[in-house]
C-alpha positions in Angstrom: 67.0 11.1 182.9 64.8 8.9 185.0 63.4 5.5 184.1 61.8 2.5 185.7 64.2 -0.2 186.9 64.4 -3.4 185.0 63.5 -6.5 186.9 63.7 -10.1 185.9 60.5 -12.1 186.5 59.3 -15.6 185.7 56.7 -15.9 183.0 53.6 -17.4 184.7 52.9 -19.7 181.8 56.4 -21.0 181.1 58.1 -20.4 184.4 61.0 -19.1 182.5 62.8 -15.7 183.0 61.7 -12.6 181.1 61.8 -8.9 182.1 59.7 -6.0 182.8 60.5 -2.3 182.9 61.7 0.4 180.5 64.2 -2.0 178.7 67.3 0.2 179.2 69.1 -2.5 181.3 68.0 -5.7 179.6 71.5 -7.0 179.0 72.8 -6.3 182.5 69.8 -8.2 184.0 69.2 -11.0 181.5 72.9 -11.9 180.9 73.1 -12.9 184.6 70.5 -15.6 183.9 71.5 -18.8 181.9 69.8 -18.6 178.5 68.3 -22.1 179.0 66.2 -20.4 181.8 64.9 -17.6 179.5 61.4 -17.6 178.2 61.4 -18.6 174.5 58.3 -16.5 173.6 58.2 -14.3 170.6 58.6 -11.7 169.4 62.1 -11.3 170.9 63.6 -7.9 171.7 67.0 -7.0 170.3 69.3 -4.9 172.4 73.0 -4.2 171.5 72.8 -6.9 168.8 71.6 -9.7 171.0 68.1 -11.1 171.2 66.2 -11.4 174.5 62.8 -12.6 175.6 59.9 -10.2 175.1 58.7 -7.9 177.9 56.3 -9.5 180.4 52.8 -8.2 180.3 53.1 -7.0 183.9 55.5 -7.0 186.8 55.3 -9.9 189.2 
């Protein structure tokens, strides 16, 4: 199975961390970033029972 890598990026509007990619690795990327630094935008994405910021509109 192939998929795009997940990357963490800063939301241009809030300057907080969010993600872009297929979503398969959200926890492994976002859990390395303090939650205080996460984008608080909605709707959030739930992965493995934990909520994460929504996917960014585009990479970079």
